[in-house]
C-alpha positions, 0 to 999 in steps of 0.5 A, a space after each residue: 612406522 612406515 617402511 618402503 621395500 624396493 625389491 624386484 624379486 616378488 617372493 622375497 619382496 612379499 616375504 619381507 613385507 609379510 614379516 614386517 607387517 606381522 611385526 607391526 610396521 606399515 609396508 609398501 613395496 616397489 618392484 623397480 627402481 623408477 617406482 622406488 625412487 618416486 615413492 622414496 622421494 614423495 612418500 612419508 617413510 621412516 626407513 627404506 629396505 633397498 635392493 641394488 640390482 633393480 630394473 629401471 634404476 639400480 639401488 645406487 641411483 635410488 639412494 643418490 636421488 634420495 640423499 639429495 633431499 632426505 636422510 631417511 635411513 636405508 638398509 641395503 639388501 642385496 646378493 652382492 657379498 663382495 667387500 667392495 660392493 658393501 663399501 660402495 653402498 655405505 659410502 653412497 649413503 646407506 646406513 646398513 647392509 644385509 646380504 642375501 640369503 638372510 635370517 628374517 630375525 636379523 633383518 628385523 633387528 637391523 630395521 629396529 636398530 636403524 629406527 632407533 639411531 637413524 636420522 629420521 628417528 632423531 628428527 622425530 624424537 618429539 613424536 616417538 612418545 605420545 600420550 592421551 590422558 593417562 595413556 602413554 606410548 613409545 613408538 620405537 619400543 612399541 610399548 603402551 601403558 595406561 595409568 602406569 600399567 603396561 598393556 599387553 598388545 599384539 602388533 596389530 593392536 599397537 599399530 591400530 592404537 598408534 594410528 588413533 593416537 597420531 590422529 587423536 581427536 580426529 574421527 577415522 573411518 573403517 576404510 582409513 583404518 583398514 588401509 593404514 593398519 592392514 594395508 587392504 582395501 575396505 570390504 563391507 563384508 569384513 569385520 576385521 576393524 570392528 573385531 580389532 577395535 573391540 579387542 583393543 578396547 578390552 585391554 586399553 579402555 574397559 579396565 580404566 577411566 576415563 574412556 578414551 576410545 569412542 565409536 562415532 555412529 556411521 562415521 568411525 572411531 576417535 581417540 580422545 578424552 571427553 569430559 
């Protein structure tokens, strides 16, 4: 699941991005309303975390532009705690409203709730559950099973598996995996991808047949059932 955070306070934006990333989401950050509006309209996001007080264009302007084209769920995150401000945000098309300062656990719970019930989740019902052979995944609950047995995956392991499952049958390079799962530029001296694949394979593939996660020499990895 990809989340866009539009927040100009650097420390808060980094804090929210780090927390959501640790929970398994892929997160992009926009530091002003102009960049945020562009990414919201052009990017493929399942949810927006949107501040109101932004340079360039405020959060209401971003929300208005978004609602003309998309029904992406929006959680407004702001220091404004007046009832009138909350009502204005909700009437403008926001799906939920969280006032700063906040507990990150509450933000995480609200994000999960919006993804379960929001328009984007409804529109993507067909893709929230995926399967490859006897591997089954629920993208909303972030759970996976192999041959009916629940897999004990970390947040990053699940994100890696979800990426491979969405692109099943396609060979994904280490660079692509690093960018999509860790939001990082690939460094040839870093073996984070290899380590993660090895750990995922030990839980998801080694105890079962048929084998689904395959190395493609010199190219990357692919998730598929082979005869």
